[in-house]
C-alpha positions in Angstrom: 198.6 139.9 83.3 201.7 138.5 84.9 200.5 138.9 88.4 197.1 137.5 87.5 198.7 134.4 85.9 201.1 134.1 88.9 198.2 134.1 91.4 196.3 131.5 89.4 198.9 128.9 88.5 198.0 125.7 86.6 199.9 122.5 86.2 200.8 121.0 82.8 197.9 120.1 80.6 195.6 121.8 83.1 196.2 125.4 81.9 192.6 125.9 81.1 192.2 129.4 82.6 195.6 130.6 81.4 195.0 129.4 77.9 191.6 131.0 77.7 193.1 134.3 79.1 195.8 134.3 76.4 193.5 133.3 73.6 190.9 136.0 74.5 193.6 138.7 74.6 195.1 137.7 71.3 191.6 137.7 69.7 191.0 141.2 71.2 194.2 142.3 69.4 192.9 141.0 66.1 195.1 137.9 65.7 194.0 134.7 64.2 193.8 132.3 67.2 193.8 128.5 67.5 192.8 127.3 71.0 192.9 124.8 72.5 195.8 123.2 70.7 197.9 120.4 72.3 195.2 120.2 75.1 195.4 123.7 76.5 197.9 125.6 74.3 197.4 128.6 72.1 198.7 129.7 68.7 198.2 133.2 67.6 199.0 134.4 64.1 199.7 138.0 63.1 200.0 138.7 59.4 201.8 141.9 58.5 200.7 144.2 55.7 203.5 143.0 53.4 204.7 139.5 52.6 207.8 138.2 54.1 209.4 135.6 56.4 207.7 134.0 59.4 209.0 134.5 62.9 207.8 132.4 65.9 207.8 133.5 69.6 207.2 130.9 72.2 206.1 131.0 75.9 205.4 128.4 78.5 202.0 128.2 80.3 202.5 125.7 83.1 203.4 126.1 86.8 205.2 123.6 89.1 203.9 121.5 92.0 205.7 123.7 94.6 204.3 125.5 97.6 204.9 129.2 97.3 206.4 130.9 100.3 205.6 134.6 99.7 203.6 137.4 101.2 203.2 139.3 97.8 199.6 140.3 97.1 199.7 138.2 94.0 200.8 135.0 95.8 199.6 131.7 94.4 196.0 131.0 95.3 196.4 127.3 94.6 198.1 125.4 97.5 201.0 123.4 96.3 201.2 125.0 92.8 203.3 128.1 91.8 205.1 129.7 88.9 208.6 129.0 90.2 210.6 129.4 87.0 209.1 132.4 85.2 206.4 131.0 82.9 204.0 133.7 84.1 206.6 136.2 82.9 207.2 134.4 79.6 203.5 134.4 78.9 202.9 138.0 79.8 206.0 139.2 77.8 205.0 137.3 74.6 201.4 138.7 74.9 202.9 142.1 75.3 205.0 141.7 72.2 201.8 140.6 70.4 200.1 143.8 71.5 203.0 146.0 70.3 203.3 144.2 66.9 199.5 144.2 66.4 199.6 148.0 66.7 202.3 148.1 64.1 200.6 145.6 61.7 200.3 148.1 58.9 204.1 148.5 58.9 205.0 144.8 59.6 206.6 142.7 56.9 205.9 138.9 57.2 204.1 136.9 59.8 204.6 136.4 63.5 203.4 133.2 65.1 202.9 133.3 68.9 203.1 129.8 70.5 201.9 129.3 74.0 203.1 125.8 75.1 201.3 123.7 77.7 203.1 121.2 80.0 206.6 122.5 79.2 207.8 121.0 82.5 206.4 117.7 81.3 202.9 116.2 81.2 201.1 114.4 84.0 201.8 110.7 84.2 200.1 108.8 81.5 199.6 111.9 79.3 201.5 113.3 76.3 202.8 116.8 75.8 205.4 119.1 77.1 208.9 119.8 76.0 
């Protein structure tokens, strides 16, 4: 997933493909999913078998307007846009945690909310969103 997201970077509030990819995967895992939220973001909720506290895990979805200088097979396919600060990793790791916890749902106490934030680097001019 990380390499796929890395190769298909999207700028803030334009994370349409990435948001759909994450939402589809969380649904496949059986989570309650809200998408789109805050334009292109995703919220997934995993309720454990027993009541308890709620924990939130957050990841960023957006890339930066930078030209990637790499020869890796998963290099950005979008000229002038790349995942330069690890949001592709953040997203893949949090989806991975969702996969592990979903498999342990019957032993889980409480609720885990997975937040996938669009435009963390800031929204495009004239738009709202981001950190």
